[in-house]
N, C-alpha and C positions, 0 to 999 in steps of 0.2 A: 504494500500500500504506500503510495507516494505521500509527500507532505500535504499536498492540497486535499487529498481524500481524508487524511488524518485530521486536518483542521476542520473539515466539513463534518466529520464524525463528532468532534468535540462540540461543534456548534449544535448538532442534532441532539446530543446528550444534554446540553445546557437547556435547549428548548423544551425538553421533557419536564424540567423542573421549574422553568420560568415561562408562564403562559402569557401570551399577548404582549410580550416585550421583545420582539425580534430585533428592533432597531437597537435596543440597549445591548443585546447579546452581540450584535455586529460591532458596536463601539468598544465593548470589552475586548473582543478578539483583535480589533485594529490596534488598540493600545498594547496588547500583548505582543503582537507581531511587529509593531513599529518601535518596540522597546521604549515606550513612554509611560508616564504616570497619568492617572485619570482622577478627576474630581467628579464624583457622582452625587447629584443633588435631586432630592425629591421629598414629597411629604411622607410622614410616617406610614409604614405598612405597605410600601410599594415595591418591596422585594429588592432593595438596594443591597443589603447584606447577603440575602439569599442568592442573588445573582453572582456575586464574587465567590461565595462558597461553592456554588455549582461549578464554576470554572476550576477552582482549586481541587475539588473532589475528583474531577474527571481528567486531571492532568497530573502526571508524575512529578509533583512539585511539593515542596514544604510550604505549608500555609500557616500564617500567624495573624491573629486579630488583636489589635490594640484598642481598648475602649478609652477614648479621650475624656478626661474629667478635669475640673478646675484644680484639683490637688495633684495632678500628675507631674512628675519631675522628668527632666531631660534624660537622666540615667535610667528611668523606667522604660525608655524607648531604645536608647543606644546600648545600654549595658554599662558596667562599671568595673573598676579594679577591686578585686577581693583579696584580702590578706590571707595567706595559707601557710600554716605552720608545717615545717619539714624537719627531718632529723638534723639537717645542717643549719637550721635557724628558721627564718621566715622569708617568704617571697610573695610578691603580688602577682595575681593571675587574673586575666581578663575574663569576665563572665558575660558572654554576649546577651544582648537584650532581644526583644521580639522583632526588632527591625531586621535581624539576620535570618531572613527566610526568603523563599522565592517569590511568593505572592503575599504581600502585606496589606491587610485591611485596616486602614486607619478610620475607625468608626466614630462619627460625629466629631470630626477634626476641629471644628470651630468651638468646641467646648473646653479646649485646653488653652492656657495662656500663651502669649507670643514666644516665650522662652522655650517652651516645649515644641511649638510648631517649628521654631528655627532649628531644632535638633534634627528635623527631617530634611532640611535644606541640602546639607552636604551629601546625604545618602541619595536623595532624589536626583541631584545634578551630577555629582562626582562619582556616585556608586561606591562610596567608601565612607567610613566613620572614623573620626579621630578622637581617642579617649586618652587622657594623660600623656599627650604628646606622641602616642603610637597610632598609626593608621592601620585600620582593618578593612580589607577589601570585601565587597559584597560578592555573592555568587554571580556567574554570568547571566543566569536567568533571575532577574530582580525587577519587580514592578510594585509600586505603591498605588493602591486604589483607595482613595479617601472618600468618605461620605459626609454629607451635611444636610441639615434640615433648613429649608429656606424661610420658614415662618417663625421659628423660635429665635428671639433676640435677647431675652433676659438670660444672663449667665453665660453668654457666648462671647467669643473674641474673634471678630472678623479677620479673615486671612489677609495678610499684607500683600500688596501688589507683586512684590518680588517673589513670593511663594506661589501666588496664583499663576504667574507667568511660567512657572516650572512645570505646571501640569500640561501635558500634551493636548488634552481635550477636557472640556467641561460638559459632562453628559447630564441631561435632564430626563427624569423619569416622570411620566404622567399617568393618570388614572387609566386602567384598562377598559376596553369596551365591555358592555354588559354580557355579550356572548362569551368573551374571554373570562370574565369573572365567574360565570357558571362553571367553566372548566377548572378554574382555580379552586373553587369549593370542592369539586369532585376529586381533584388531585390531592389536596390536603387531607380530605376524608379518607382516601385510599391509603395515604401514607400513615395516618393514625391507626387505621385498622390493621395494616401490616405490622406496625410496631407492637400493637396490643396482642396480636396473635403469634408474634415471633416467626412470621412466615415470609420475612423479607428475602427477596431473590438475591442471588449472588451478583454483585456488581461486575461489569466487564473490566478487563485490565485497563488501567489508565493510559492516556496518550503519552508517549515518551517525550522527554524534553527535546530530543534530537529533531522531532518534527517541527518544533518552533524554530530551532536554529537553522534547519534546512529551508524553512519557509522564509526566514529573514534573508538568507543568502539569495534565494530566488527573487524576492522583492527588490533586492539591491540591483538586480539586472533588468528590472522593468524599464522600458524606454520612455523617456520624457522629452518631448520635442522642445525646440527653442521657443516656439509660440506658447507652449504650455508654461514654460518657465516665466515668460513675460506676463502671462495671464495671472499667475499666482502673485508675482511682484506688483502688478497693477491693482489687484484686490487689496493687498496690504497697504499700498501707497494711498489708496482711496480713503483709508481710515485716518491717514495723516494729513492729507490735503483735501478734505471733503468739500471745501469751497469751490474746487475746480469741477465738481460734478453737479451739485445742486445747493440751493440756499437752505433747504430743509436739512440736508445732511450736515452742512456746516453748523447749523444751530444745534444739532443733536449730539455731535461728538465733541467731547472735551479733550480727550487724549487718545491717540491712535495706538495701533498694535506695534509691538516690538519685532525685530527680525526673527525672534523665535516663532512668530506666526507664519512667516514664509517657510521656515524649515518644517514646521508642523504640517502645513498644507502639502508640502512635497512628500513627507513620510506617509501621512495618512492617505493621500491621493494614490500613491503607488501601492499601498497595502489594500486599499479599496479595489483598485483595478485587479490586483492578484487574486483577491477573494472572489471576484466575479469572472475569473478565468481568462483575463486578457493580459497580454504582455506589453501593453502601452497604456498611458494615461490619457483620458480625454476629459473635456470640460465637465461631463456629468460626474466624474469621480471627485473633482474639486468642489463642485456645488453641493454634492451629497454630504460632505463633512465640514463645509465652511462654517456653519453655525456653531458646531462643537468646538472648532478651533478658535473662533473669534469672540464668542460670547463673554469670556472671562478676561479678554485682553483689551476690550474697548471700554473706556470710561465715558459714561453718558453725562451730558450737561444738565443743568437745572431746567432748561427749556424742554429737554426730552422727557424728564421726569414729570414736568408740569403738563405735558401733552400725553402722559401715560404711555410713552414709547418704551419698549423693552430693547435689550441688546439684539434679540432675534429680529425685531422689526427693522432695526438699523442695518443688520447684515442682509436681510432680504432686499432692502433698498439698494445696498451696495451691489449685490448680485444683479439687480435689475439695470443699474446704471453703467457698470463696467462692461465694455464691449467683449464679446466672446472672440476667441482666436479663430 
């Protein structure tokens, strides 16, 4: 079985646990294959944690969950030096924290203070952690998937722009359709009955990590034309010079996207093309992931908020105004 079939198998298995959220599953897989970190936002009970767990359960990977709370310390995330008594005296030994896993679920990340959030920065960007002057490297397969609740403000600490920019995509989860919710009820009822009767079927072998690394190598060979490179750059530039496109856009955008947005469009666009069985990127790939790449990198103005415009509204207007290649 080649890497494409294995990733499709992983997608199918996740779909059996997550009903009515096929777009979210696609975004999780894009983050995994593009080697980037994801911020997942949605109301309580919309299967944010369940989706990440479903990926980790079906992949041959070590999973770690960190529940962020106001009293969490940086060492609770990264690990710490522990004094160990030996026959020759004493020595300090590094005890790794929960960040040292392949798939790290940072649950309700905005509930921890800035000092703890900053402890993730080096791991997310540099793929390493420095404790007491010693650098510890993460495994080759390492991804942080953070969740947050958009409606709770009391007792939360908004993520700083520097950390938001380090997320490859900002994925939003919405309510399922009523037909899908019926299937969710039946799915969970069946899981509860299987647990109660101890008749759980044996799970298939997990997808090996080599499938991810092979897929990444193939994604690196996806063809991107000069016209597509310019299209991605034009989209990002439109967030920085909105006055060149329309007066409304100029009034809505306070700060545009950083160069990380261009890199994210390229990575996610190539991954989207690969997942759809193509060896080249076309505008549909870029437009499919543009909202997820831009929504956390654009700072809206007071005028936009006054007109009840969201980041998604602004991105949709950019996609409408920027000429296709």
